[in-house]
PQR file with spaces between the fields and no chain letter, atoms N, CA, C, O and H, PARSE charges and radii, in Angstrom:
ATOM       1  N    MET     1      -2.178   -3.703  -13.358 -0.4000 1.5000
ATOM       2  CA   MET     1      -0.991   -2.761  -14.029 -0.0000 2.0000
ATOM       3  C    MET     1      -0.705   -1.243  -13.159  0.5500 1.7000
ATOM       4  O    MET     1      -1.538   -0.407  -12.809 -0.5500 1.4000
ATOM       5  N    ILE     2       0.548   -1.246  -12.998 -0.4000 1.5000
ATOM       6  CA   ILE     2       1.021    0.032  -12.639 -0.0000 2.0000
ATOM       7  C    ILE     2       1.416    0.980  -13.807  0.5500 1.7000
ATOM       8  O    ILE     2       2.136    0.614  -14.736 -0.5500 1.4000
ATOM       9  H    ILE     2       1.225   -1.925  -13.282  0.4000 1.0000
ATOM      10  N    GLU     3       0.896    2.209  -13.688 -0.4000 1.5000
ATOM      11  CA   GLU     3       1.407    3.157  -14.815 -0.0000 2.0000
ATOM      12  C    GLU     3       2.357    4.203  -14.043  0.5500 1.7000
ATOM      13  O    GLU     3       2.098    4.944  -13.095 -0.5500 1.4000
ATOM      14  H    GLU     3       0.311    2.506  -12.933  0.4000 1.0000
ATOM      15  N    THR     4       3.585    4.005  -14.795 -0.4000 1.5000
ATOM      16  CA   THR     4       4.847    4.780  -14.468 -0.0000 2.0000
ATOM      17  C    THR     4       5.347    5.477  -15.612  0.5500 1.7000
ATOM      18  O    THR     4       5.134    5.378  -16.821 -0.5500 1.4000
ATOM      19  H    THR     4       3.796    3.403  -15.565  0.4000 1.0000
ATOM      20  N    LYS     5       6.216    6.357  -14.759 -0.4000 1.5000
ATOM      21  CA   LYS     5       6.786    7.539  -15.851 -0.0000 2.0000
ATOM      22  C    LYS     5       7.431    6.732  -16.966  0.5500 1.7000
ATOM      23  O    LYS     5       7.294    7.265  -18.067 -0.5500 1.4000
ATOM      24  H    LYS     5       6.388    6.438  -13.777  0.4000 1.0000
ATOM      25  N    ASN     6       8.088    5.601  -16.965 -0.4000 1.5000
ATOM      26  CA   ASN     6       8.645    4.761  -17.710 -0.0000 2.0000
ATOM      27  C    ASN     6       7.909    3.955  -18.215  0.5500 1.7000
ATOM      28  O    ASN     6       8.601    3.088  -18.748 -0.5500 1.4000
ATOM      29  H    ASN     6       8.199    5.167  -16.071  0.4000 1.0000
ATOM      30  N    GLY     7       6.523    3.706  -18.378 -0.4000 1.5000
ATOM      31  CA   GLY     7       5.904    3.069  -18.831 -0.0000 2.0000
ATOM      32  C    GLY     7       5.151    1.942  -17.806  0.5500 1.7000
ATOM      33  O    GLY     7       5.448    1.838  -16.616 -0.5500 1.4000
ATOM      34  H    GLY     7       5.961    4.411  -17.945  0.4000 1.0000
ATOM      35  N    PRO     8       4.047    1.059  -18.537 -0.5600 1.5000
ATOM      36  CA   PRO     8       3.593    0.293  -17.610  0.2800 2.0000
ATOM      37  C    PRO     8       4.210   -0.904  -16.962  0.5500 1.7000
ATOM      38  O    PRO     8       5.101   -1.461  -17.602 -0.5500 1.4000
ATOM      39  N    ILE     9       3.912   -1.341  -15.907 -0.4000 1.5000
ATOM      40  CA   ILE     9       4.256   -2.702  -15.075 -0.0000 2.0000
ATOM      41  C    ILE     9       3.003   -3.420  -14.953  0.5500 1.7000
ATOM      42  O    ILE     9       1.955   -3.014  -14.452 -0.5500 1.4000
ATOM      43  H    ILE     9       3.189   -0.888  -15.387  0.4000 1.0000
ATOM      44  N    TYR    10       3.316   -4.806  -15.603 -0.4000 1.5000
ATOM      45  CA   TYR    10       1.942   -5.586  -15.446 -0.0000 2.0000
ATOM      46  C    TYR    10       2.028   -6.378  -14.267  0.5500 1.7000
ATOM      47  O    TYR    10       3.014   -6.604  -13.566 -0.5500 1.4000
ATOM      48  H    TYR    10       4.168   -5.136  -16.010  0.4000 1.0000
ATOM      49  N    GLU    11       0.983   -6.724  -14.164 -0.4000 1.5000
ATOM      50  CA   GLU    11       1.210   -7.973  -12.908 -0.0000 2.0000
ATOM      51  C    GLU    11       1.714   -9.093  -13.223  0.5500 1.7000
ATOM      52  O    GLU    11       1.435   -9.566  -14.324 -0.5500 1.4000
ATOM      53  H    GLU    11       0.182   -6.541  -14.734  0.4000 1.0000
ATOM      54  N    PRO    12       2.668   -9.860  -12.237 -0.5600 1.5000
ATOM      55  CA   PRO    12       3.179  -11.095  -12.465  0.2800 2.0000
ATOM      56  C    PRO    12       2.466  -12.469  -12.834  0.5500 1.7000
ATOM      57  O    PRO    12       1.587  -13.051  -12.199 -0.5500 1.4000
ATOM      58  N    MET    13       2.961  -12.765  -13.803 -0.4000 1.5000
ATOM      59  CA   MET    13       2.618  -14.277  -14.313 -0.0000 2.0000
ATOM      60  C    MET    13       3.323  -15.235  -13.566  0.5500 1.7000
ATOM      61  O    MET    13       3.220  -16.381  -14.004 -0.5500 1.4000
ATOM      62  H    MET    13       3.676  -12.293  -14.319  0.4000 1.0000
ATOM      63  N    SER    14       4.192  -15.045  -12.293 -0.4000 1.5000
ATOM      64  CA   SER    14       4.612  -16.146  -11.525 -0.0000 2.0000
ATOM      65  C    SER    14       4.406  -15.593  -10.417  0.5500 1.7000
ATOM      66  O    SER    14       4.497  -14.372  -10.282 -0.5500 1.4000
ATOM      67  H    SER    14       4.276  -14.114  -11.937  0.4000 1.0000
ATOM      68  N    PRO    15       4.071  -16.473   -9.367 -0.5600 1.5000
ATOM      69  CA   PRO    15       3.663  -15.888   -7.983  0.2800 2.0000
ATOM      70  C    PRO    15       5.314  -15.606   -7.315  0.5500 1.7000
ATOM      71  O    PRO    15       5.332  -14.845   -6.348 -0.5500 1.4000
ATOM      72  N    GLU    16       6.319  -16.027   -7.657 -0.4000 1.5000
ATOM      73  CA   GLU    16       7.329  -15.769   -6.999 -0.0000 2.0000
ATOM      74  C    GLU    16       7.687  -14.266   -7.100  0.5500 1.7000
ATOM      75  O    GLU    16       8.341  -13.688   -6.232 -0.5500 1.4000
ATOM      76  H    GLU    16       6.303  -16.646   -8.443  0.4000 1.0000
ATOM      77  N    ALA    17       7.214  -13.672   -8.221 -0.4000 1.5000
ATOM      78  CA   ALA    17       7.600  -11.830   -8.370 -0.0000 2.0000
ATOM      79  C    ALA    17       6.615  -11.082   -7.899  0.5500 1.7000
ATOM      80  O    ALA    17       6.709   -9.854   -7.876 -0.5500 1.4000
ATOM      81  H    ALA    17       6.683  -14.141   -8.926  0.4000 1.0000
ATOM      82  N    ARG    18       5.402  -11.825   -7.406 -0.4000 1.5000
ATOM      83  CA   ARG    18       4.213  -11.083   -6.670 -0.0000 2.0000
ATOM      84  C    ARG    18       4.778  -10.044   -5.516  0.5500 1.7000
ATOM      85  O    ARG    18       4.487   -8.848   -5.528 -0.5500 1.4000
ATOM      86  H    ARG    18       5.326  -12.822   -7.425  0.4000 1.0000
ATOM      87  N    PRO    19       5.513  -10.575   -4.648 -0.5600 1.5000
ATOM      88  CA   PRO    19       5.927   -9.581   -3.525  0.2800 2.0000
ATOM      89  C    PRO    19       6.513   -8.132   -4.381  0.5500 1.7000
ATOM      90  O    PRO    19       6.069   -6.986   -4.307 -0.5500 1.4000
ATOM      91  N    LEU    20       7.545   -8.608   -5.115 -0.4000 1.5000
ATOM      92  CA   LEU    20       8.230   -7.281   -5.685 -0.0000 2.0000
ATOM      93  C    LEU    20       7.240   -6.356   -6.192  0.5500 1.7000
ATOM      94  O    LEU    20       7.136   -5.183   -5.835 -0.5500 1.4000
ATOM      95  H    LEU    20       7.905   -9.539   -5.175  0.4000 1.0000
ATOM      96  N    TYR    21       6.343   -7.096   -7.253 -0.4000 1.5000
ATOM      97  CA   TYR    21       5.406   -6.088   -7.870 -0.0000 2.0000
ATOM      98  C    TYR    21       4.411   -5.545   -6.695  0.5500 1.7000
ATOM      99  O    TYR    21       4.184   -4.341   -6.814 -0.5500 1.4000
ATOM     100  H    TYR    21       6.428   -8.050   -7.543  0.4000 1.0000
ATOM     101  N    GLU    22       3.846   -6.096   -5.721 -0.4000 1.5000
ATOM     102  CA   GLU    22       3.236   -5.431   -4.545 -0.0000 2.0000
ATOM     103  C    GLU    22       4.268   -4.221   -3.970  0.5500 1.7000
ATOM     104  O    GLU    22       3.790   -3.115   -3.717 -0.5500 1.4000
ATOM     105  H    GLU    22       4.031   -7.074   -5.625  0.4000 1.0000
ATOM     106  N    TRP    23       5.708   -4.488   -3.777 -0.4000 1.5000
ATOM     107  CA   TRP    23       6.254   -3.310   -3.276 -0.0000 2.0000
ATOM     108  C    TRP    23       6.161   -2.468   -4.609  0.5500 1.7000
ATOM     109  O    TRP    23       6.002   -1.288   -4.296 -0.5500 1.4000
ATOM     110  H    TRP    23       6.096   -5.387   -3.982  0.4000 1.0000
ATOM     111  N    LEU    24       6.194   -2.603   -5.726 -0.4000 1.5000
ATOM     112  CA   LEU    24       6.336   -1.424   -6.599 -0.0000 2.0000
ATOM     113  C    LEU    24       4.898   -0.620   -6.427  0.5500 1.7000
ATOM     114  O    LEU    24       4.766    0.585   -6.211 -0.5500 1.4000
ATOM     115  H    LEU    24       6.324   -3.562   -5.980  0.4000 1.0000
ATOM     116  N    LYS    25       3.945   -1.532   -6.567 -0.4000 1.5000
ATOM     117  CA   LYS    25       2.639   -0.713   -6.082 -0.0000 2.0000
ATOM     118  C    LYS    25       2.152   -0.149   -5.378  0.5500 1.7000
ATOM     119  O    LYS    25       1.212    0.579   -5.696 -0.5500 1.4000
ATOM     120  H    LYS    25       4.053   -2.511   -6.742  0.4000 1.0000
ATOM     121  N    LYS    26       2.602   -0.258   -4.115 -0.4000 1.5000
ATOM     122  CA   LYS    26       2.822    0.391   -2.495 -0.0000 2.0000
ATOM     123  C    LYS    26       3.602    1.878   -2.699  0.5500 1.7000
ATOM     124  O    LYS    26       3.218    2.980   -2.305 -0.5500 1.4000
ATOM     125  H    LYS    26       3.365   -0.850   -3.857  0.4000 1.0000
ATOM     126  N    TYR    27       4.558    1.609   -3.284 -0.4000 1.5000
ATOM     127  CA   TYR    27       5.573    2.658   -3.361 -0.0000 2.0000
ATOM     128  C    TYR    27       5.467    3.495   -4.468  0.5500 1.7000
ATOM     129  O    TYR    27       6.294    4.404   -4.531 -0.5500 1.4000
ATOM     130  H    TYR    27       4.870    0.714   -3.603  0.4000 1.0000
ATOM     131  N    HIS    28       4.370    3.366   -5.646 -0.4000 1.5000
ATOM     132  CA   HIS    28       4.569    3.812   -6.665 -0.0000 2.0000
ATOM     133  C    HIS    28       4.277    5.370   -6.828  0.5500 1.7000
ATOM     134  O    HIS    28       4.817    6.152   -7.610 -0.5500 1.4000
ATOM     135  H    HIS    28       3.698    2.628   -5.595  0.4000 1.0000
ATOM     136  N    LEU    29       3.256    5.623   -5.860 -0.4000 1.5000
ATOM     137  CA   LEU    29       3.101    7.227   -5.720 -0.0000 2.0000
ATOM     138  C    LEU    29       4.177    7.807   -5.396  0.5500 1.7000
ATOM     139  O    LEU    29       4.421    8.857   -5.990 -0.5500 1.4000
ATOM     140  H    LEU    29       2.817    4.987   -5.225  0.4000 1.0000
ATOM     141  N    THR    30       4.987    7.401   -4.541 -0.4000 1.5000
ATOM     142  CA   THR    30       5.940    8.377   -3.683 -0.0000 2.0000
ATOM     143  C    THR    30       7.236    8.071   -4.396  0.5500 1.7000
ATOM     144  O    THR    30       8.057    8.982   -4.493 -0.5500 1.4000
ATOM     145  H    THR    30       4.788    6.548   -4.058  0.4000 1.0000
ATOM     146  N    LEU    31       7.531    6.762   -4.955 -0.4000 1.5000
ATOM     147  CA   LEU    31       9.107    6.987   -5.350 -0.0000 2.0000
ATOM     148  C    LEU    31       9.110    6.991   -6.941  0.5500 1.7000
ATOM     149  O    LEU    31      10.178    7.133   -7.537 -0.5500 1.4000
ATOM     150  H    LEU    31       6.864    6.021   -4.876  0.4000 1.0000
ATOM     151  N    ASP    32       7.746    6.812   -7.719 -0.4000 1.5000
ATOM     152  CA   ASP    32       7.794    6.796   -9.185 -0.0000 2.0000
ATOM     153  C    ASP    32       8.982    7.972   -9.601  0.5500 1.7000
ATOM     154  O    ASP    32       9.035    9.076   -9.060 -0.5500 1.4000
ATOM     155  H    ASP    32       6.879    6.697   -7.235  0.4000 1.0000
ATOM     156  N    GLY    33       9.917    7.504  -10.671 -0.4000 1.5000
ATOM     157  CA   GLY    33      10.787    8.356  -11.466 -0.0000 2.0000
ATOM     158  C    GLY    33      12.017    8.427  -10.686  0.5500 1.7000
ATOM     159  O    GLY    33      12.966    8.943  -11.275 -0.5500 1.4000
ATOM     160  H    GLY    33       9.873    6.607  -11.111  0.4000 1.0000
ATOM     161  N    SER    34      12.236    7.980   -9.359 -0.4000 1.5000
ATOM     162  CA   SER    34      13.303    8.020   -8.509 -0.0000 2.0000
ATOM     163  C    SER    34      14.430    6.959   -9.319  0.5500 1.7000
ATOM     164  O    SER    34      13.920    6.337  -10.250 -0.5500 1.4000
ATOM     165  H    SER    34      11.465    7.561   -8.880  0.4000 1.0000
ATOM     166  N    ARG    35      15.563    6.753   -9.120 -0.4000 1.5000
ATOM     167  CA   ARG    35      16.512    5.963   -9.372 -0.0000 2.0000
ATOM     168  C    ARG    35      16.520    4.845   -8.822  0.5500 1.7000
ATOM     169  O    ARG    35      16.877    3.871   -9.485 -0.5500 1.4000
ATOM     170  H    ARG    35      15.977    7.258   -8.363  0.4000 1.0000
ATOM     171  N    ALA    36      16.138    4.701   -7.506 -0.4000 1.5000
ATOM     172  CA   ALA    36      15.753    3.585   -6.637 -0.0000 2.0000
ATOM     173  C    ALA    36      14.388    2.644   -7.181  0.5500 1.7000
ATOM     174  O    ALA    36      14.463    1.419   -7.279 -0.5500 1.4000
ATOM     175  H    ALA    36      15.848    5.492   -6.967  0.4000 1.0000
ATOM     176  N    TYR    37      13.269    3.343   -7.480 -0.4000 1.5000
ATOM     177  CA   TYR    37      12.301    2.853   -8.179 -0.0000 2.0000
ATOM     178  C    TYR    37      12.419    2.147   -9.418  0.5500 1.7000
ATOM     179  O    TYR    37      11.951    1.016   -9.545 -0.5500 1.4000
ATOM     180  H    TYR    37      13.208    4.338   -7.400  0.4000 1.0000
ATOM     181  N    ILE    38      13.080    2.810  -10.440 -0.4000 1.5000
ATOM     182  CA   ILE    38      13.450    2.481  -11.655 -0.0000 2.0000
ATOM     183  C    ILE    38      14.401    1.193  -11.631  0.5500 1.7000
ATOM     184  O    ILE    38      14.368    0.338  -12.516 -0.5500 1.4000
ATOM     185  H    ILE    38      13.460    3.729  -10.337  0.4000 1.0000
ATOM     186  N    ASP    39      15.310    1.148  -10.448 -0.4000 1.5000
ATOM     187  CA   ASP    39      16.418    0.146  -10.604 -0.0000 2.0000
ATOM     188  C    ASP    39      15.348   -1.117  -10.189  0.5500 1.7000
ATOM     189  O    ASP    39      15.347   -2.104  -10.925 -0.5500 1.4000
ATOM     190  H    ASP    39      15.337    1.843   -9.729  0.4000 1.0000
ATOM     191  N    VAL    40      14.396   -1.083   -8.954 -0.4000 1.5000
ATOM     192  CA   VAL    40      13.472   -2.047   -8.584 -0.0000 2.0000
ATOM     193  C    VAL    40      12.607   -2.442   -9.481  0.5500 1.7000
ATOM     194  O    VAL    40      12.260   -3.603   -9.265 -0.5500 1.4000
ATOM     195  H    VAL    40      14.397   -0.282   -8.356  0.4000 1.0000
ATOM     196  N    ALA    41      11.907   -1.775  -10.774 -0.4000 1.5000
ATOM     197  CA   ALA    41      11.290   -2.065  -11.678 -0.0000 2.0000
ATOM     198  C    ALA    41      11.973   -2.945  -12.578  0.5500 1.7000
ATOM     199  O    ALA    41      11.487   -3.961  -13.076 -0.5500 1.4000
ATOM     200  H    ALA    41      12.189   -0.832  -10.950  0.4000 1.0000
ATOM     201  N    GLU    42      13.198   -2.471  -12.771 -0.4000 1.5000
ATOM     202  CA   GLU    42      14.105   -3.316  -13.813 -0.0000 2.0000
ATOM     203  C    GLU    42      14.230   -4.663  -13.344  0.5500 1.7000
ATOM     204  O    GLU    42      13.924   -5.590  -14.095 -0.5500 1.4000
ATOM     205  H    GLU    42      13.593   -1.646  -12.367  0.4000 1.0000
ATOM     206  N    ILE    43      14.727   -4.909  -11.965 -0.4000 1.5000
ATOM     207  CA   ILE    43      14.675   -6.228  -11.293 -0.0000 2.0000
ATOM     208  C    ILE    43      13.604   -6.974  -11.598  0.5500 1.7000
ATOM     209  O    ILE    43      13.699   -8.057  -12.174 -0.5500 1.4000
ATOM     210  H    ILE    43      14.976   -4.157  -11.355  0.4000 1.0000
ATOM     211  N    TYR    44      12.341   -6.367  -11.176 -0.4000 1.5000
ATOM     212  CA   TYR    44      11.158   -7.149  -11.285 -0.0000 2.0000
ATOM     213  C    TYR    44      11.024   -7.524  -12.721  0.5500 1.7000
ATOM     214  O    TYR    44      10.862   -8.715  -12.990 -0.5500 1.4000
ATOM     215  H    TYR    44      12.264   -5.486  -10.708  0.4000 1.0000
ATOM     216  N    LEU    45      11.083   -6.455  -13.864 -0.4000 1.5000
ATOM     217  CA   LEU    45      10.782   -7.081  -15.041 -0.0000 2.0000
ATOM     218  C    LEU    45      11.755   -8.236  -15.595  0.5500 1.7000
ATOM     219  O    LEU    45      11.452   -9.099  -16.419 -0.5500 1.4000
ATOM     220  H    LEU    45      11.213   -5.488  -13.646  0.4000 1.0000
ATOM     221  N    SER    46      13.095   -8.042  -14.904 -0.4000 1.5000
ATOM     222  CA   SER    46      13.891   -9.201  -15.388 -0.0000 2.0000
ATOM     223  C    SER    46      13.533  -10.543  -14.891  0.5500 1.7000
ATOM     224  O    SER    46      13.470  -11.551  -15.595 -0.5500 1.4000
ATOM     225  H    SER    46      13.342   -7.341  -14.235  0.4000 1.0000
ATOM     226  N    LEU    47      13.280  -10.473  -13.496 -0.4000 1.5000
ATOM     227  CA   LEU    47      12.815  -11.607  -12.962 -0.0000 2.0000
ATOM     228  C    LEU    47      11.685  -12.384  -13.407  0.5500 1.7000
ATOM     229  O    LEU    47      11.695  -13.610  -13.515 -0.5500 1.4000
ATOM     230  H    LEU    47      13.331   -9.654  -12.924  0.4000 1.0000
ATOM     231  N    GLU    48      10.332  -11.335  -13.759 -0.4000 1.5000
ATOM     232  CA   GLU    48       9.432  -12.122  -14.615 -0.0000 2.0000
ATOM     233  C    GLU    48       9.923  -12.660  -15.859  0.5500 1.7000
ATOM     234  O    GLU    48       9.625  -13.844  -16.014 -0.5500 1.4000
ATOM     235  H    GLU    48      10.323  -10.339  -13.671  0.4000 1.0000
ATOM     236  N    PHE    49      10.708  -12.041  -16.957 -0.4000 1.5000
ATOM     237  CA   PHE    49      11.229  -12.649  -17.984 -0.0000 2.0000
ATOM     238  C    PHE    49      11.866  -13.740  -17.881  0.5500 1.7000
ATOM     239  O    PHE    49      11.589  -14.599  -18.718 -0.5500 1.4000
ATOM     240  H    PHE    49      10.951  -11.079  -16.831  0.4000 1.0000
ATOM     241  N    ASP    50      13.136  -14.132  -16.616 -0.4000 1.5000
ATOM     242  CA   ASP    50      13.481  -15.321  -16.167 -0.0000 2.0000
ATOM     243  C    ASP    50      12.614  -16.382  -16.088  0.5500 1.7000
ATOM     244  O    ASP    50      12.536  -17.518  -16.556 -0.5500 1.4000
ATOM     245  H    ASP    50      13.361  -13.434  -15.936  0.4000 1.0000
ATOM     246  N    LEU    51      11.837  -15.501  -15.181 -0.4000 1.5000
ATOM     247  CA   LEU    51      10.899  -16.685  -14.702 -0.0000 2.0000
ATOM     248  C    LEU    51      10.078  -17.418  -15.966  0.5500 1.7000
ATOM     249  O    LEU    51       9.918  -18.639  -15.946 -0.5500 1.4000
ATOM     250  H    LEU    51      11.901  -14.579  -14.800  0.4000 1.0000
ATOM     251  N    ALA    52       9.586  -16.624  -17.031 -0.4000 1.5000
ATOM     252  CA   ALA    52       8.698  -16.925  -18.017 -0.0000 2.0000
ATOM     253  C    ALA    52       9.461  -17.997  -18.656  0.5500 1.7000
ATOM     254  O    ALA    52       8.947  -19.114  -18.715 -0.5500 1.4000
ATOM     255  H    ALA    52       9.717  -15.632  -17.048  0.4000 1.0000
ATOM     256  N    LYS    53      10.683  -17.781  -19.166 -0.4000 1.5000
ATOM     257  CA   LYS    53      11.279  -18.316  -19.837 -0.0000 2.0000
ATOM     258  C    LYS    53      11.687  -19.794  -19.196  0.5500 1.7000
ATOM     259  O    LYS    53      11.721  -20.846  -19.835 -0.5500 1.4000
ATOM     260  H    LYS    53      11.100  -16.874  -19.119  0.4000 1.0000
ATOM     261  N    GLN    54      11.970  -19.639  -17.866 -0.4000 1.5000
ATOM     262  CA   GLN    54      12.271  -20.753  -17.184 -0.0000 2.0000
ATOM     263  C    GLN    54      11.073  -22.093  -17.385  0.5500 1.7000
ATOM     264  O    GLN    54      11.270  -23.289  -17.600 -0.5500 1.4000
ATOM     265  H    GLN    54      11.942  -18.785  -17.347  0.4000 1.0000
ATOM     266  N    ASN    55       9.772  -21.304  -17.208 -0.4000 1.5000
ATOM     267  CA   ASN    55       8.851  -22.120  -17.140 -0.0000 2.0000
ATOM     268  C    ASN    55       8.458  -22.575  -18.552  0.5500 1.7000
ATOM     269  O    ASN    55       7.922  -23.682  -18.519 -0.5500 1.4000
ATOM     270  H    ASN    55       9.612  -20.333  -17.033  0.4000 1.0000
ATOM     271  N    LYS    56       8.562  -22.060  -19.762 -0.4000 1.5000
ATOM     272  CA   LYS    56       8.701  -22.663  -21.041 -0.0000 2.0000
ATOM     273  C    LYS    56       9.358  -23.593  -20.993  0.5500 1.7000
ATOM     274  O    LYS    56       8.799  -24.601  -21.427 -0.5500 1.4000
ATOM     275  H    LYS    56       8.998  -21.160  -19.789  0.4000 1.0000
ATOM     276  N    ARG    57      10.670  -23.765  -20.529 -0.4000 1.5000
ATOM     277  CA   ARG    57      11.431  -24.883  -20.798 -0.0000 2.0000
ATOM     278  C    ARG    57      10.896  -26.295  -20.192  0.5500 1.7000
ATOM     279  O    ARG    57      11.067  -27.404  -20.697 -0.5500 1.4000
ATOM     280  H    ARG    57      11.124  -22.946  -20.176  0.4000 1.0000
ATOM     281  N    HIS    58      10.104  -25.941  -18.806 -0.4000 1.5000
ATOM     282  CA   HIS    58       9.531  -27.117  -18.013 -0.0000 2.0000
ATOM     283  C    HIS    58       8.425  -27.581  -18.678  0.5500 1.7000
ATOM     284  O    HIS    58       8.105  -28.769  -18.704 -0.5500 1.4000
ATOM     285  H    HIS    58       9.964  -25.040  -18.396  0.4000 1.0000
ATOM     286  N    VAL    59       7.800  -26.649  -19.241 -0.4000 1.5000
ATOM     287  CA   VAL    59       6.285  -26.989  -19.741 -0.0000 2.0000
ATOM     288  C    VAL    59       6.309  -27.861  -21.136  0.5500 1.7000
ATOM     289  O    VAL    59       5.631  -28.849  -21.418 -0.5500 1.4000
ATOM     290  H    VAL    59       8.060  -25.683  -19.219  0.4000 1.0000
ATOM     291  N    GLY    60       7.267  -27.209  -21.890 -0.4000 1.5000
ATOM     292  CA   GLY    60       7.360  -27.683  -23.322 -0.0000 2.0000
ATOM     293  C    GLY    60       8.276  -28.405  -24.304  0.5500 1.7000
ATOM     294  O    GLY    60       7.913  -28.586  -25.466 -0.5500 1.4000
ATOM     295  H    GLY    60       7.818  -26.406  -21.661  0.4000 1.0000
């Protein structure tokens, strides 16, 4: 989990989102709070949401 100024970012449930999460973790200390970091975090969260929704359709 990454504690950011805008709240926590949890580790991904899907392996497809892992590289983006690792980027967020790597640049957290230097970029947290910047517009670029917030944008990437929003992209990551959206991707995680979409992948979770897609996986639910395929599982059940």
